[in-house]
Each structure stands twice: as C-alpha cells, then as structure tokens.
N, C-alpha and C positions, 0 to 999 in steps of 0.2 A: 710697055707695061702689059701688053696682051700676052707676052711670052711668059713673063715673070709671074703673073697671077695664076694661072693654070698650075705652074710647078709649085707654088706654095700650097695651093689647095691640095695637091696631090701627096706633097710631104705631110701635111697635117693629117689627111685620111690615113695614111702609112702610119703615123704616130698613134694616131686613134686605135687602129687595128692592133698594133704591136701592144699597146698598153692594156687593152681589153684582153687579148691573150694571155698576158702575163698575170691577169687577176688571180687571187687565190680562191680554189673552189671552196665552197661550205663543206664542213666535216659530214661524212654520211655515217650514221650509226652502223655498228657491225652487228649483222643479222645472222652471223654464222656460229651462234652458241651451241652447246650441247643439246641432242634431242634424244628422246626414249620413247618407244612404244612398243607394247607387248600384246600378242594375239596368239589365241583367245585368252580371255580373262579366267575361264576354268576349262579343266578337263575331267570328264567323268570316266572312271576306269572300273573294270570288273574285278572279281575277287582274286584270281591268279595273278602271280607276279608278272611284272611286264614294263614297258617303257612307253612314255609318251612325251610329246614335244611341244613347245612353244616358239613362235616366230618373234625375232627381236629386229626392230628397225632403229638404228642408231648411227651416230656419227663419231662416238666415243668408245672408250674402253669401259665395260661394265662387269660388275660382280654380281654373283648369285648366292643366295642363301635359303635353305629349306630349314623349317622349324620343327620337322619330325624325323625321327631316326629312320623310319621305314621307307621314307621317300629322300633319295639322294640326287644331287644335280651336279653337272659341270659348273665349277666355281667361278669361271670368268670367261670373257669374250670381247671381241673388238668390232665395232661397226656392225653391219647387218651380219644376223647369225641365228642360231638355233639354240635353245634350251633343252637338254634332254634330262628327264625327269624318271629315274628307275625306282619303282616302287615294289615292295615286298608282298607275298600273298597276304590277304587279311582273313585271320582266323578268328576274328572277333564277331559276334552277332550283329553288332551294329555299324553303321557307316562312320567313316573317318575322313579328316580333312588334313591336308598338309598346306601350309601357308608359306608361299615363295616369295622372297623379295629381290628385286633387281635394282641395282644402284649404279648411277652414274654421277661423278663429282659435278657439284653445281645444281644438281636436280632433286626434287623429292623423290624417295624410292617409289617404284611401281610394284603392285602386289597382284599375284595370280595364285590360284588353287588347283590342287588335284584332290578330286572328291572320289573316294573308293568305296563301293558298297560293301555292306556287311552280309554275313552269311544268312541272316534272317529275311533278307529280300528275296533270296531264293525259294522260301518256303511259302510265301503269301500268294493268295489267289485261290482259284477253284480247281477242285482235284475230283476226278472220278476215282470211286472206291469199288473193290472186290474184296470181300472178307469171308471167313469161314464160318463166323457165328450166324448172322441172318442169311447168308447164302443169297444175298440180293446184291444188285448193283445200284449204287446211289452216289450222291455228291456231297462234298463238305467243302467249306469255305474257310481258309485260314487268314486270319487279319492280325495285325501287329496290336499289341497291347500298349496303348498309348502311355501308360505309366512305368514302362519298363524298357530297357534297351535290348533285352533278350527274349522277353515274353511274347507269346502269341495266344490267340483265341481259335478254337476249332468249333464251329458251327456245325450242328447235326453228327457229332462224333458218334460212332456206333449206331447210326441211322435212329437217334432218339429225338429227332425234330429239329429243325432250325430255328423254331421260335423259342426254345428252352434255353436253359442256362448253357452257354459254351464251355467246352473243356479247356482248361489252361494248360500251358506247356511252356517249356523253356528251350531255346536253341543254344546248342554248344557244339560249334563247328558244323559237322554234317549230322548231328544227332538231334533229335527232338524228343524231349523227356516231359512225359505227363506229370503235372503236380500231384504230388502222393496223396492217395485216399480221398481224392475229391469225388463229390457225389454230382451226378447229372441224371437227366431223364426222370424215370420213376424210381429213384432211390438208388440207382447203380453206382457202386464204389468202384473206381477205374485206377489201374495203375499199368505202367508199361512205357515202352519207348519205341522210336522208329529211327530209321537211317536214310538219308538222302543219297540216291545213287542216280545222277542224270536228272532225268524228269519223273523219277519214281522215288516214293517214300516206301520203305518196306518196314512193317509195323508188327510188334508182338506185344500183346496186352492182355490184362484180365479184366474181367467184369463180375462183380460180386453183388448178386441181388439179395442177399441175406439168407439165401437157401443154398444157393450153389455158386461156386466160383467156375467161371467160364473162361477159357483159354482161347482167344482168337489171334488169328493171323490175317493181316489185311496188306493190300498193296494200293496205294494212292498214285495215280497217273495225273501228270498236270494237264490241264485243258489249255 
C-alpha cells in the first residue's frame, strides 16, 4: 500500500495539471482597431503661393479632401505619413481658410485647416512718412476697418492730426485707394492712391482746401 498510494497521488496530480492546461482561455477584446491623429490642427501661411504639411499617425489607409480650390492636397495615404497642402497666392484683401478632412474607415473624420493671410494684413501698423507737401517727417497708423473685408483707416493722413477723422481707403492687391472726395482735417478733400512695394507704400494724392489743389507725393516706410 505504501507503494501504490504515492503512485495514485502522482497520477491524480498529473491529471489535474493536464486538465488545467487544457482549459479554454477567456476571450480578450481586440484592441487593434483603426487609429488616426493629425498634427498640427492649423497651419498659418503667407500671401505667396507655397506648400505646407501635416503629420499623420495611423495604422490604416486614409483619404484627404480640401473644400477650397486654391488649396489642393494629396488624396490618400496609408499608415504614418504626411499630407502636403499646396496653396495659391492670395490676391484678396482678406484672410481665407481651407478646411481639410482626413477619413479612415470606421472613424469620424479629422479636420485641420490652412489659414492664409490676405493683402490687407501687410498694410496694417505704424509707418514713417516723408512727403512733398508739408516737407515734414511724421507717422501714420493704418488699422483695419472692422465693418469691411478690404477697408482700412489711416490716422494722421497728410499730418492732419491723429485725433481727427481718419482717412478711409480700400485695399486691392498691392494697391491702396483713398475713398473718393472724403473730407479730413480742416476741410481738406483728398483723393489718390498708393502702391505697396516690400516695406514701403509709394503715394500720389491731391488735397483740396477749397482755394487750391495740392499735388503731393509721399513715401510710407513700415516701422
């Protein structure tokens, strides 16, 4: 009996181990579903035509769509990659935005944007002025007209004082055109236009004080 008893015990233990080893494992949820992340969420770009990029992190194939004809993108990719967005020159005075959607099957689309500044942005700020009428050096400030996409206000135009009524003007590409026959300062009627070249605006305008019409040439230099 002393010999048989250990044998039975060992066999039983072996059976127990085998039985435990053959037990069916519980099902583990599949965590390898599709993923998609894009960075950054926005790219700010300047007026001239060019290219900007977005980084894609994914384990699936993806498609890309832009809602603006001035901004084109590569239409598809797979796994990790790059979206190249080619944008045209912005000839408009105001900023514009292209919305880009990236789609992976089984996921909600991810949206990113390209924001391109307009020509008006280049005119805004403080400028040092030299002009032929007053023969003085002075400063003006050009600010955006909040009620317009292409309008600006010029304070101290023709050295008439920064506390008075500013001159109104409209941006068209690289041109700035004074609102026709507006009155500033002490009853001066002004007309004329300027052209932006680099960091300078070259002006040609008239000032009518009711007795004489003065032709002035001015150069604004960005501060």
